[in-house]
Structures are given as structure tokens and as C-alpha cells.
N, C-alpha and C positions, 0 to 999 in steps of 0.2 A: 492617471486614467487606468481603468481596468477594461478588459475586453473579454468577450466569450467568442471563441472561434468554433463554429459548428461545421466540421468538415463534411459530414454526411448527415442526412436526415432519414435514416432508416433503422429499423430494429425489428426483431422477430415479433410477429403479432401476438397479442395477449390472448388468453383463453376467453371463451364466451362468458359474459357476466363479470369480467374483471377489466379494470382500466388497462389500456394498451401500455406496454412497457415503455414506448417512446414518450408518452405523456409523463410517466414516472421519472424517466431520465431527464426530461425537461425541467420538472419541478425540482429534481435533485440539483441540476445545474444552477437554477436560480437561487436555491438555498445556499449553495457553495459560493456563488457570486456575492450574495449578501454578506457571508462570512468574510470574504476577501476584502470587501469594502469597509468593514467596520473601523479599521484604523484611520480612514481618511479624515473623519470629522475632528477627532481630538488633535490630529497632527497639523491641521490647516493653519497656515500663517506662522508656523514655528521655524526658526532659523536652523535648528539642529534636530537631531533624531535621538530620542531616548533609547537606552539599551533595553532589550527585551527582558522582562522579569523572569526570574527563575521559578520553576514550578513550586507551588505551595506544598505539595506532597508527592512522594515518589510513586504512589499507586492511587488509583481512583476507588471511590466507594461504590462498587458495582451493585450493592444492594439497592441503590437508587434506580437501577435499570432492570426491571423485572424480566425482560426478555433475553438478558445477557448472562453469560456464564464464562468464567476463566477455564482454561484447559492446559494440560501439560501432556504432550505426546512423546516425551523422552528427549533424546539428544541425537542430532545428526552429526556424524564425524565427517567433516568436509575436507577433502584433499585439495589444497590450493595449488594450482598450476604455477610454476615458476618460483615458489617459495621453498627455501631450503630448511632442513631440520635445524632446530627442534620445532619450528613454527609451521611446518608444512600441513599438518593435520590439525584442524581447528574444531573445537566443540561448539556447536550451534544449537542451543536449546529450542525445542519446538513448542514454545509456549505462546499463548495469545488469548483472544476473547472470541467466543462464538455467540451468535444471536439467532433466535428462531422466531418466526411469526406465528400467529395463531391460525388455526384452520388446517385443512388437508393439503398436503403437498402433492406432487413435487413443486418446489418454488424456484424462481430465479435467484441467483446468489451474487453477492457483491463481496469482493476482496478489497479491504482498505489497507493501503500501504502508507505507514507514517514516515516522517522525514528523519534525517540525521540531525540530531540536536545534542547539545552539550550534556555531559554527565561523566560518570566514572569510566564509561566505555569510550568516550570521545572527548578528550581534553587536549586539543592541539597545543595549547600553551602550558600544559602541565604533563603529568604522567597518566596516560590512559591505562586502564586495567580491564582484563577480561579473563574469566568471568568477574563481574563486579563483586566487591565484598558484600556479605549478606546484609540485606536491608538498605543498600545504597543505590540500587539500580532504579532509575526513573523509567517507569513503564509508559512510554509514549503510545503504545498500542491502546492502553486503557484510557488514554486521554481522548480517544475518539469514541468513547462510550455513548456520548450524547447523539452522535450521528448514527451509530449502529442501532441504537434504540429506535430512532425515528425511521430508519430503513425497515426494521422489522415490523413496525406499525403500518408501513406502506405495503407489506407483503413480501419482503425480501428476506432470504437467509443471509447472514453476514459472517464473514471470517476476518479477524484482524490479527495477523501474525505479528509477533514481537520481533522487530528487525534490528534491535540494538547490537546483537552479535555481528550481524552482517555488516553494519556500518561502523563497527568499532575500529579505533586507530591502533590495533594491536596485531599480534600474530603475523609479523612481517610487513605490516603496512607502513609506508613511508609517505611523505608529502607527494612523491612522484607516483606511487603505486596505489594509494588508498582508494581512489575512485574506481580503478580497474578491479581491485579486490572486492569493493562493495558491490559492483555489478555481478561478479562471479558468485559471491556468497549469497546475495539476495535472491538470485534466480534459483539456485539450488534449494534455498530455504523455503521459499514460497511454493515451489513445485512439490517439495516434500509434504508441506501442509495440505495441499490440494490432493496429493496422492492418498493421504490418510483419510481425507474427507470422502474420496471415491471408495475406499475400502469400507468405510462406515455406511455409505449409501448402498452398498451391496449386502448389508445386513451383518457384517462382521464386527467384532468388538474392537474398539480403539480407545484411546485416552480421552476422547471428548466427554465421556460420561453421560451420553445421551443416546437415545435410539434415533438414528438418522436414516434408517432403511427406506429407500425410495423417495427421499425428500429433496434430491438435487436434480434440477433441470439443467443439464450441462449445455443445452442449446442457448441458454440465457445467462451466461456467465459474464459479469461486468467487473471492472476494476476502477477504484478511485485511489489516486495517489497524490501526496503532497510533497513538494520539495524534492529531496533525493528519492523519496518513495515514489514520487510522480515519474521521475526519470526511469526508475527501476520498473515501474508498472508498464510504462510505454515500451521498454525493452522486452519485457516478458510477453506482452501482447504481440510485438513484432516477431519474436521467435516462435510463437504458437501458430502463426499463419501457416496454412498448409497441413497442419496436423489434424486431418479430417477423417481419419479412419475410425471405425467404431471402437476399436481397441484403445486408441489414444484418447478418444473422448471419454469413454467409460473409466479410464484410468486417471481422469482429472487433468489430462495434459493437452486437451483440445483447444480450439481457438477461443478468443475473447470476443463477445458480441457487442460490447460497448465500453468506452473508456472516458473517464472524467479526470483531468489533470489540473491540479491547483498549484500554480507557481512551480512547475516541474523543472528539474535540472538533473544533469548527470555530472556536473562539475568538470566538464571537459571544455577546453577552448574550441571554438568552431573551426579554427585552423587545423585541428587534428583530423577533421574530416566531416563532411556534412552527414555521412551515414550514421554518425553518433546520435543524431537527433531525429532519425527516421521514425515515422509513425506507421502503425498497422493500418490496413485498409478496413477499418471498422468505424462505426459512428463514434465520433470523438468530440469532446468539449474541452477546450483549454482556457483556464482562467488565469489572467495575467494581472498581478498586483503591482500597480505603479508605485506604491509606497512600501513595497516589500523590503523589510529590513534584514533579510537573510540572504536572498539571492541578489546580491548587490550588483552583479554584472548583468542582470536582467536576461540571463541566458534562457529563460523560459520562452523568449521571443523566437529562439532558434527553431522551436517546433513548428512555428508558423512560417518562418522565412525559408526553411529547407523543404 
């Protein structure tokens, strides 16, 4: 079974002549629920579960999505707390995909957080590498191009940061510390992306390669996260609570107005503390996949149970 948990039914009102953001959020939740239910039919009645197929290509053909564009904002040098040299400072590329709707802004924006999946950066049964060898990194951010395009067509600006570096099993990560490091890295990484978006929104030049002056409505910032990206998005939204000063909001570090989590997890046991799975006091939809073949401990339920 799958479930949608609507914790709150509120959102900032839309502008005159535009659909209310709450209705857009509801349509988005239904679309993501349909995606989560897709595996149910082919798996019905089977005694076992087939392994997930590997991606057919390491990058997406973004030319199929006219409203999207890849970007490269340089590299964040992140100092990892508790990690000794030579792995203490980790290079995290600020790459990703940006999508713009048509028409005049400012627009509400959605940040999509992809999950932690296998690849050269995360090979628990092999040797993980970071940075990945040239041409070998699977760009899971680009795998959400279909959703980003649909969101732009609904009137949202979209940012999909590449989180592979944050989720990599390298630079001091061990089976005991990899989830904590993933939390620390992903928070710094996405905040850096949004800080650059804030700079671009103020008319300054950035690596997005687009004019973004005045196109961001920070009062309507939403996040969509899947798997480890869902847990990281929930953590980011939780930490942003209370950051309500004008300076914080205009710097891209303000609160999140809505949250959609698809099979979210932070890969911590619930015994480590219920606070691990806390949610922000924001309109939130949690999609739980009963046939999820990745979150095998069904830890997504913790977001409801706590």
C-alpha cells in the first residue's frame, strides 16, 4: 500500500488570475503518488523482487526539455567536521539543472533533491571514487528532467542540484559515518546553490548563464525530495524554520513554504532519536511506497510516526 499524508492544508495564496499554489501542490502530490504506484502492477503476485535496472545512460538528453538548462557554478570546498586530513576538505561541484517557466516573474520555485543511488561515487560493495572519472558519473539530477519540465509548464521555477558528491562514499565516509556526512554535505551544498540563485535574483552575474533578476518569489519556495534526498530536504526545511529576517530570505536561506517527500529516509535507525525524522511546520505531503525496493526498512514511515 502507498499513502499520502497531508500534515497541513495551507499555502501562500496565489496571485490574481493564477491557480492557487495549494492546487498546484495537490496536483504535484497526485502525480508523484502515481509515480510511486507504478511498480505495483508488474510486481503483483511475484514471489521475489527483481533488482533495479542500471541507468541506460549516465546523462539525460536535455534537448528534449525546452525549458531546462544545465549549469555549473564552480566548486564548493566543504570542511567536514570530525574528518581528519587528508580528507577533511572535500570538493563539491555546484552543478545541476535549472528550469524556467514562460511569462513574467517572480515565480514560486521548487528545489528537487534526488536520492543516493549506485555509481562510481557510491559503490558500497566496491571502491567508491570522488570525483568520478571523466564520463562515468551518473547524473541523477538530470534524471528528474521530466518532472522539472512539467513543473515549469505549471508556472514554477525549478532547481535540481547534483547531490552525488554529498552522497558519495568517499572522503572519510565509513559505514558508520556516511549518513551523518551525507547530511552535512547536502545541507551546505544546496544552501550554496540557493545562495547563488539569490545573487542572480538581485541582478548579479552567476554561472547559471541566464538572466534571473527579480524572478524568484522567496515566499513560495518548495522542496521535493526522493529517498536520501527526501530526508535531506526534510532536514533542510527543518533547519530553515525561524530564518524569517529579510536578509536571510533575500539571501536564499529563508523558510520553506511546502514540502513533498517521496519514500524519504536519512538512513538512521529510529533508536538513534526521534528528532532525526522531525518535520518542519510547513504544508507537507509524504508518499510511502509499499513496494519500495530501496528503502527496505520502510523508514519513510518514521516521518509519520514521530
